[in-house]
N, C-alpha and C positions, 0 to 999 in steps of 0.2 A: 503494498499500499504507499503511495505517494504520501509525503507529508503535506498538510493542507496550508501551512502557511508559506508565500512566495517569497523569495529572495530580495525582491524590487522592495518590500517592507523596511529593509534594513537602514538604506540611505538615509531616510526623512528622521528615523530612530536617531541616528548619530546625529544630524543636525539638530534634532529636539535636546540633545544631551547639552549642547552648547548653548541652547535657546536662540537658535538662529533659523532664519528662513530656509526650508528644504530647498534643493534644485527645482529648477520649474517644471520638469516632468516626472518627478518621483512618485510614487505610490505612497499610499496612507502610512504612516510611521507602524512599525511592530508595538502591540500594545504591551506585551508582555517586557519587553525592554523599557519602554517609557515607563511605565507602572515601578520597575526596579530603580530607574534613575530618581524619581519623585522621592521614593522611601529613602533612598539612600542621602540625596542632597537636600530634601525639602523644598524651600522656597528657593534655593540656589541652584546654580547649573554647573558642569563641567566647565574647566577650564584646560584640562589636557584630556585627551584621547589619544590611545595607543593601539593601532591596530596591526598583530601579526598575523600575516596571510600564507600560512602553508598552503601547498597545492595539493589536490586532488585526494585528501583525505576522507573517503565516504563515510555516511554514518554507520556502514555495515563493519567497516574496519575499526571504527571508533566503539562500537559494541562489543567486536569480538575480542579487541587487544587491549581493553582498560588498562592492564598492568603495564603496558608502554606507553600510557600518556598519563600516568598515575600523578606525577608532578603539577602535570598540566590541571588535572580534575581538582587535586587538592589546593590550588592557588586560585580557583574560580569558583562560583557557587551558582551562576547563572547558565542553564543549559537551553539553548534556543535552536530547535529543529527547523531548516529550511527545506525547501523543496527550490532548487536551481534552476537555470534556464535552459532552454533547447535552443540550438545544439549544446550539451554539456562539454565546452572547451573552455580553455582558461580565457583568452579575451571576451568572449560572449558574457561569461559569468562576472569577471570583474568589471565588466562595461555596466552591467546591472547593478552591482553592489555598491559603485560609486556613483551613479547617476541616479538610482531608483527607478529607472527608466526601463521597458521590456526593449530584447534586441530591434524589434523593428522599429524602434524608435530612436534608440542611441546609436544605430547604423553598422553596428557588427553582428551580422549573422552567420559567421563561419570563421573557421581558424584563419584570421587574418588579424593584422596589429595596425591599422591606419590609426590618426588621431581622432578622439572624439571630440567632436566640436559641439555638442549640446552642452546645457548647463550641468556640472558635475557639483559634487560636495565639495572639490576643493575650489571652483568659483564661488560656491555661496560663501565658505569660510573667507576667502579674500575679500567678498563684497563686505562681511562683518569686522573687518580688521584683524582677523586672525592669521596665524602664519602655520600652512601647513608644509609637510615634506614627503617625498617618498625614497625609499631607499631600496634598489632593486638591481639586476642585472641587465646589462645592455640588450640582451637579446628577449628576455622574457615580455610578456604582456604588460604587466604592471610599469616596466620601464621605457613603455613606448605609447599606449593608448592615451594617457593623460598628460603628453607633453604640450608645450608651447603654452600654459600658464606661468604669470609671473610669481613664481614659487621655487624653491629648492629643491634638486634633484640630485640624488646621489647615487650614480650609475657605478657599479662595481663588476669587477671581473670574475669574483667567485663568491661561495656561499660564506668563505671563512671573511672574506672582507666586506661583505654585507653584514654579517653578525658583530664584526669589531666595528664598523662605521655605528651599526645601529645602537651598540653600546655604548660608545662614544657620544652619541647626540642626547641619549637619555641622560646621561650624566652632565652633559653642558646646560641641560633644561631650556630650550631656546624655542622650542616647536610647539605649538598648540595641538596639532594633529600631525602624528607620526605614522605612518605606512611602512611597513617592513614585509616584503616579500622573501619566500624560502622555497626553491622547487626542487627539494633534493630527493622527498619521498616521490613526487610524481616522475621524474626524470629517472629513477631507479625502478620504480615499478612498470615503466612502459620497457624497461629492457629485460628485467628479470620476473616480472609478476608480482601483482599486490601482496601476496602473502610469502614472498621469498624472503631468507636470512638477510639479502643485501637490503631489500625495500623496508621489513621491519626494523631494522637497524636504523634507517633514515627516518622511520617513525619515533622511535626512541629519541633520535637527536633533535628531532623538532620538540619535543617534549623537553629536554635539556635545555635546548636553547630558551623555550619559552618561559621558562622558569627561572633562568638567569635574568631575562628582560624583566619579569616581574618583579624580582628582587632589587633590581637596580631602581626600579620605579617608586618601589616602596621606601627607598632608602633616600633618592633625591629629587622626588616629586611630593614631599610630603605636605608641603603648603598649598598644594592643588587638590582641589576635586577632580578625579581621576578616573575615566572609565578605560578598561583595559579589555581588548578582544583577541581571540584565537578563533580565527574566522578564515575557513579554507573557501573555496570557489565551487568546486564540485566533488563527484566520487569517482570511483573506478571499476573496472571488472577485469577477470582475466580472461584471455583470448588462447588460441592456439600458440603450440611452441614456447607455453609456460608465460608468455609475455603479458604485459597489461596494456588496458586501454580505456577510454571514455568516450563520451560524444553522442551515447544512445538515450533512448526515451526508456529508460528502465530505472529501477529502485536504487541499483545499485551505483550509478551514474548522478542520479538527480537529489536523492535524499542525502543531506548533511546536517552536521549537527555544530552549532557555534558554542563556545565557551565564553563568559563575561565575569568581570569582576569590576565593583565600584569601591574606590577608596576616597572616602571624605578626608578632606584637608585637617590636617592635626592642628 
């Protein structure tokens, strides 16, 4: 059974956290996340949002291997199931995640990486005087589809550089909205399969990486109301030759589960 809440509900919930107007074409905000924001911050809003975007971790992987995500689960307390977009490929899904619009509206309807020109969360935050940044690799979707905005892009050559850069930026505490992409599980599962030893090792690496970021945020963003998210784009499934894939209209590819944590300022 497919999850009932669409991924296009996320974007407006993130702008709701900041108390700013959502992008022009965004769907209604996710009620579960908005309620949690109100309960955590009361009449105030977030002044920091950190989004960690691992690639291709489907809900079935999350449910089957919780021991490999135990640190992420321990450091978050809000579980939000989503049904992602079709075709369930990275640029399509991240396009929706950060515009709140369906693919036919944001313009990416297959695996391609043009710059999205419609209103996005980055544009909405810039209009509100916020400072967003993206940390990603040169070839990945997030490193390309939201370019050409007057914001900072940290385009890195490896996962190690991405993670080190993100850690440094958290410590510097200069950005209101920080998006960090990690494609290691996706790349590995395509080659060896979603449940291969190699892919599951990368799943654990995502867990360790997110836990490190969470710890740094707790230490260095104490003065901020902060929302932290572990938010993948789509799922995956096994195909012939023990490899992995995604992009189909099936539960394994469409059902995902995000994890969130809210930290009131101390």
